[in-house]
N, C-alpha and C positions, 0 to 999 in steps of 0.2 A: 577765837574765844567764843564760848557759848553765850546764849541770851536766854534768861529764864522768863518763860511765858506761862502765866498762871491763868486758869479759867475757873470761875466759880458760878454756880447757879445760886442766885441771891434774891431775897424778897425785898419789898419796898422798905421794910424796917431793918434790913441788914442781916437777916438770918441766913446762915449757910448750912443748916442742919441737913440730915439725910434728905435728899431732894424729892421726897414723895409729894411735896407741894407742886411739883412740875407736872404731875400726871394729868391734871385737869386741862392743860394747855396743849398737849400733844408736842410732837417734835417735827417741825416743818422741814421741807427739803432745803430751804434757805439756811435754817439753823445748822443742818448737817453740812452744808457747804462751808459755813463759817467755822465750824469745829474742824472740818477737814483742812482748812487753811492753817489752823493751829497745830494740828497733829502731823498730817502728811506733808504739809508745806514747810519742810526744813527742820523739823524736830528730829534730832538724832538720839535723844535720850528722854527718859521719863523719870521724874523725881517724885517720890512718895513719902508721906508720913506713914508710920506703922499702921494705924487703923485703916486708912484708905487702901494701903497695899493688901492687908489681910482681907478686907471686904471685896476688893476688886479682883484678886486672883481667881477665885472660884467663878466669878461672873464672866470673866473674859477668857480664861484658859480653855474652856470647853466650846468656845465659839469659833467659827471660821467665816470666810468672806461671804458665804451664802447666808449666814445668820445675821451678820452685821458688817458693813463695809469697813468699819473701824477696827475689826478684830485683828487683821494682820499687823497693824501698827502696834496695838497694845500687846500682842503676843510675841512679836519678833524684835521689837525695839529694846535695847538695853535699859533695864530698870534699876534705879538706885533707891534704897530704902533707908530713911533716917530713923533709927531706932536704937535706944539704949538697952532694950529688953530682948529683942530678937537675936538669937544666936546664929541663925542662918536664914537664907531666903529660898529654901526648898519649896517646891510645889508650884512655882510659876517660872517658866524658863526665862533665861537671861536676866535674872534678878540677883542683886548684890546688896547686902547690908553694909552701910558705910559708917555705922556707929551713931551715937547720940548727936543731937544738934550741935554743930560747931560751924560758925560763920566762915572760918578760915577753910574748913574742909569743903563747904559748899562753893566757896570761891575757887578752890583748886579744881573742883569738878567743872565749874564754868570754864576755867582756863584750859581744861583738857578736852573739851568737846567743841568740835567745829559744827556750828549750827545751833538750833534751838534746843532747850531743855524744857519739856512740857510738864506742868504740874496741874493737877486738878484735885478738888477737895482738900484734904490735908490741912485743915484750918489752923492747927497749932503750928505746923511747919511754916505755912504761908504768913501767918502773923509775925513770926520771928524773922523770916526773910525780908518782909516789908520793913520792919523796924531796923534791920541791919543794912538796908539799901541794896539788897541782892536781887530784887524783882525788877526786871526790865520792862515787862508789859503785864498789866493786870486786865484781864478780859472778864467783865461781869455780864452775865446773862441775867438781866433784871426782870423778874416776874411780877406782874401787877397784882400782888397779894401781900398783905401784912399778916404775920402769924402771931405777933404779940409776945412771943417768947421763943427761946431757943438760942443756940450759940451764934454769935454774931462775928462777922469778919473783923469789925472794929468794936470790941466790947466797951462798955462803960468804963471809964478810967484809963483807956488806952491813950498813949501820947498822940498829940496832933499829927496828922499825916496829910500832906498837901500833894496832890497829883495833878497832872495836866491831861485834859481830854485829847486823845489822839485820833479817835474815830468813834462813829456810832452808826448803828443800823437798826431799823425796826422790822419786826417780823409780823406776818399776818395774824398770828395768835396773840398779839399784844405784848410779846417779850421784846425787850431792847437788848442789843449787844453794845456795851460801852467799853471802849478800850482806853486805858489810862497808862501813862508813863510817869516816871519820877519827875518832879519839878526841879530843874537845875537850881543850884545855889542854896 
């Protein structure tokens, strides 16, 4: 059975908008190693919301190992897109549209994959999966900045969510990697 591992770049005030806020901090080797543990370390599939898949395809499909060590993972790994509006997943190899959000369909995907299922961005999808108890690990890369506005991982009015801290690491650029898992019971 697969394990859904979500990563989000997030601000102190919970914003997960387009991650241009990350540019001032750089991307350290240690951050690359942490991301590599999430992607190359046992992830057998990638799950996307429509917007993140549409935006990521052109960015990754033209890259290779020399451009970015993560390129083979993103280009060669089977990709599943949750979308009620896309008719096909042409344009980025190994991509399949699985239809609109359906918790049972996501669970069936988890059951069919041996290893991790990696998710990044895809805020609408991630919020729904958290609410439905489908996320096994939530990896927050917390940047030391507050934006004041923008889409949040847990927007105002969202139901209470309790998680357990499973790990943390600090990077030289001031970013923290916080790993959370569902709290039992």
